KOLPAKOL-696716 format. One record per residue: x, y negated, z of N, C-alpha, C in turn; residue in three letters. Coordinates in steps of 0.001 Angstrom, whole numbers, padded with zeros to 6 digits, always signed. Example, Ala and Ser with C-alpha at 12.3 -4.5 7.8 and 13.67 -1.06 7.14 Angstrom:
2
+013190+005690+007800+012300+004500+007800+013200+003300+007800ALA
+012850+002250+007080+013670+001060+007140+012900-000030+007870SER
This chain:
47
-028826+015805-012913-030171+016520-012222-031282+015870-011670MET
-030587+015302-010486-031170+014960-008847-031437+013355-009400VAL
-031099+012751-010424-031157+011094-010345-031296+011024-011788LEU
-031686+011842-012517-032597+011990-014301-031234+011134-015158GLY
-031985+009893-015600-031481+008987-016685-030896+007927-015782PRO
-031576+008101-014517-030394+006961-013344-028953+007452-013101HIS
-028598+008579-013820-027343+009301-013278-026457+008179-014247ALA
-026512+007554-015398-026157+007448-016131-025230+005842-015859TYR
-026043+005291-014710-025463+003942-014081-023953+004725-013262MET
-023977+005472-012738-022756+006007-011747-021724+006401-012644LEU
-021762+005955-014244-020605+006289-014770-019622+005278-015076ALA
-020019+004221-014559-018905+003026-014219-018318+003282-013141ARG
-018009+004144-012040-017350+004788-010919-016828+006189-011053TYR
-017317+006089-012824-016132+007490-012996-017354+008759-013130GLY
-018184+008671-012799-019276+010276-012700-019939+010371-013972VAL
-019676+011251-014356-020603+011782-015498-021671+012585-015288SER
-022857+012219-015673-024589+012672-015704-024297+013850-015467PRO
-023206+014987-016253-023458+016911-016407-022448+016990-015176GLU
-021853+016369-013980-021402+016759-012772-022370+017472-011940GLU
-022079+018151-011057-022391+018442-010100-022730+017208-008747ASP
-023827+017712-007997-023719+016441-006728-022225+016329-005817VAL
-021826+017172-005736-020604+017617-004606-019557+016663-005306ASP
-019576+016982-006683-018423+016183-007315-018514+015162-007484THR
-019701+014500-007889-019856+012896-007938-019520+012305-006668ALA
-020371+013074-005368-019919+012368-004161-018722+011898-003684VAL
-018004+013186-004079-016355+013511-003641-015676+012121-004710ALA
-015785+011880-005742-015830+011068-006487-016063+009615-005986LYS
-017236+009131-005461-018095+008073-005343-017537+007644-003867LEU
-016773+008893-003278-016109+007959-001656-015207+007198-001801LYS
-014323+007596-002470-013437+006133-002668-014058+004867-003426ALA
-014709+004717-004739-015206+003453-004698-016335+002900-004382ARG
-017019+003688-003941-018451+003586-004108-018739+004261-002659ALA
-018891+004248-001519-019323+004728-000126-021078+004827+000099PRO
-021408+003945-000033-022402+003656-000156-023463+004373-001083HIS
-022722+004292-002431-023834+005096-003655-023162+006334-003345LEU
-022063+006895-002621-021769+008369-002529-022596+009439-001098ALA
-023054+008186-000086-024172+008617+000968-025154+008508+000348ASN
-026086+007644-000564-027103+007577-000882-026904+008784-002076LEU
-026683+008857-002572-026672+010520-003594-026691+011491-002776LEU
-025987+011861-001772-025921+013078-000904-027290+012818+000118GLN
-027561+011971+000468-029163+011936+000973-030144+012378+000028GLU
-029955+011825-001077-031428+012306-001731-031086+013424-002584VAL
-030169+013959-002372-030104+014972-002697-030202+016183-001519ALA
-029982+015967-000958-030351+016946+000702-031753+016821+000910GLN
-032743+015621+000625-033687+015400+000764-035047+016024-000368ARG
-034165+016161-001326-034863+016489-002729-035718+015294-003274GLY
-035367+014049-003316-036414+013170-003182-036217+012969-004557LEU
């Protein structure tokens, strides 16, 4: 919900658009820490 249709780009990193932010961040930390940080910041700020 945070990223809307852009969430589908995270599928290449094993993140499903239906997953919550915490689950997505946990999955991204290993393969794409820069995206994990971005997603976490976007979620916290409500951007």
